[in-house]
C-alpha positions as CSV (number, residue, x, y, z in Angstrom):
1,M,133.8,103.0,102.6
2,K,133.9,106.5,104.1
3,P,130.5,108.3,104.0
4,N,130.2,111.2,101.6
5,P,130.0,114.6,103.6
6,L,127.2,115.8,101.3
7,R,125.1,112.7,102.1
8,I,125.7,113.2,105.8
9,A,124.7,116.8,105.5
10,L,121.5,115.9,103.7
11,V,120.6,113.4,106.4
12,L,121.3,115.9,109.1
13,S,119.2,118.5,107.4
14,F,116.4,116.1,107.0
15,L,116.5,115.1,110.6
16,I,116.5,118.7,111.8
17,N,113.5,119.4,109.7
18,L,111.7,116.3,110.9
19,G,112.5,117.3,114.5
20,V,111.1,120.8,114.1
21,L,107.9,119.6,112.4
22,G,107.4,117.0,115.1
23,A,107.9,119.6,117.8
24,I,105.5,122.0,116.2
25,A,102.8,119.4,115.8
26,Y,103.2,118.1,119.3
27,R,103.4,121.5,121.0
28,A,100.4,122.7,119.0
29,M,98.3,120.0,120.6
30,V,99.7,120.0,124.1
31,P,101.3,123.3,125.0
32,A,103.7,123.2,127.9
33,A,102.3,126.4,129.5
34,V,99.1,124.6,130.4
35,P,99.3,123.8,134.1
36,A,100.0,120.2,135.0
37,G,96.8,118.1,135.2
38,E,94.8,120.6,133.2
39,S,93.8,119.8,129.6
40,L,94.1,122.4,126.9
41,P,90.3,122.6,126.4
42,R,89.8,123.2,130.1
43,H,92.6,125.8,130.1
44,L,90.8,127.6,127.2
45,Q,87.5,127.3,129.1
46,L,85.6,125.8,126.3
47,S,81.8,125.6,126.5
48,P,80.2,122.2,126.2
49,E,79.3,122.9,122.6
50,Q,82.9,124.1,121.8
51,L,84.3,121.0,123.6
52,H,82.2,118.7,121.5
53,R,83.3,120.4,118.3
54,W,86.9,120.5,119.5
55,H,86.9,116.7,120.1
56,E,85.3,116.0,116.7
57,S,87.9,118.0,114.9
58,E,90.8,116.7,116.9
59,A,90.1,113.0,116.4
60,G,90.6,113.1,112.6
61,F,93.5,115.4,112.9
62,L,95.4,113.2,115.3
63,R,94.8,110.1,113.1
64,Q,96.1,112.0,110.0
65,I,99.2,113.3,111.9
66,S,100.0,109.9,113.2
67,A,99.6,108.2,109.8
68,G,101.9,110.9,108.2
69,A,104.5,110.5,111.0
70,D,104.5,106.7,110.3
71,Q,105.1,107.3,106.6
72,I,107.8,109.8,107.3
73,R,109.5,107.4,109.6
74,A,109.5,104.6,107.0
75,H,111.0,106.9,104.3
76,R,113.6,108.2,106.8
77,D,114.6,104.7,107.7
78,R,115.1,103.7,104.1
79,M,117.0,106.9,103.4
80,I,119.4,106.4,106.3
81,R,120.0,102.8,105.3
82,A,120.7,104.0,101.7
83,V,123.1,106.6,102.9
84,F,125.1,104.2,105.0
85,A,124.9,101.2,102.6
86,D,128.2,99.8,101.4
87,T,127.5,101.5,98.1
88,P,125.1,104.5,98.6
89,D,122.4,104.7,95.9
90,Q,122.0,108.5,95.3
91,T,118.8,107.9,93.3
92,L,117.2,106.1,96.2
93,I,118.4,108.7,98.7
94,D,117.0,111.5,96.6
95,R,113.7,109.7,96.1
96,E,113.3,109.1,99.8
97,R,114.3,112.7,100.6
98,M,111.7,114.0,98.2
99,A,109.0,111.7,99.6
100,I,109.9,113.0,103.1
101,A,109.7,116.6,102.0
102,R,106.3,116.1,100.4
103,L,105.0,114.4,103.6
104,Q,106.4,117.1,105.8
105,D,104.7,119.7,103.7
106,E,101.4,117.8,104.1
107,Q,101.9,117.6,107.9
108,Q,102.5,121.3,108.1
109,K,99.3,121.9,106.1
110,L,97.4,119.6,108.4
111,V,98.6,121.5,111.5
112,I,97.7,124.8,110.0
113,A,94.3,123.6,108.9
114,Q,93.7,122.3,112.4
115,L,94.7,125.5,114.0
116,L,92.3,127.4,111.7
117,R,89.5,125.0,112.6
118,E,90.2,125.6,116.3
119,R,90.4,129.3,115.7
120,E,86.9,129.3,114.2
121,L,85.3,127.6,117.2
122,L,87.0,129.8,119.8
123,Q,85.9,133.2,121.1
124,P,88.4,136.1,120.8
125,A,89.7,135.8,124.3
126,Q,90.2,132.0,123.9
127,R,91.9,132.6,120.5
128,E,94.4,135.0,122.2
129,R,95.0,132.5,125.0
130,L,95.8,129.7,122.6
131,A,97.9,132.0,120.4
132,Q,99.9,133.0,123.5
133,L,100.4,129.4,124.5
134,L,101.7,128.5,121.1
135,L,104.0,131.5,120.9
136,A,105.4,130.7,124.3
137,Q,106.5,127.2,123.2
138,P,110.3,126.8,123.2
139,V,111.9,125.7,120.0
140,G,114.9,123.7,120.9
141,P,117.6,121.7,119.1
142,S,116.5,118.7,117.1
143,T,117.6,115.2,118.2
144,I,120.4,115.2,115.6
145,E,121.7,118.5,116.9
146,Q,121.6,117.2,120.5
147,L,123.5,114.0,119.4
148,H,126.2,116.1,117.8
149,R,126.6,118.5,120.8
150,D,127.4,115.8,123.3
């Protein structure tokens, strides 16, 4: 059975969104502009108190992001299997797509909340340094885009 172009477009759209979200979350935590071998807290020149607060805040955030990514991955896998099943189940595809969208929204909120917490513990010059690192992060094609370009 030939796959429906609309279903393929939905999967591609989803994978692009997932790739962008993953890149944002990853790059927010480990900016590429930080010199090799130097941690982000060291690059920002955090004081001992700031460093302690940074690590306290970061631990919970990383656990939540990881758990959300695992959930997104499970829904994505079910959706892809449904799209490419012998008889695609549109209801299942839509349910998985909506679950993914909800989880991606939660992930974006987590990233923003973390950046706001980090903002509060930083001094103005440190805030500017972090903002510049984040703004300098490249936004490249998602995995699905790369697969289709080759």
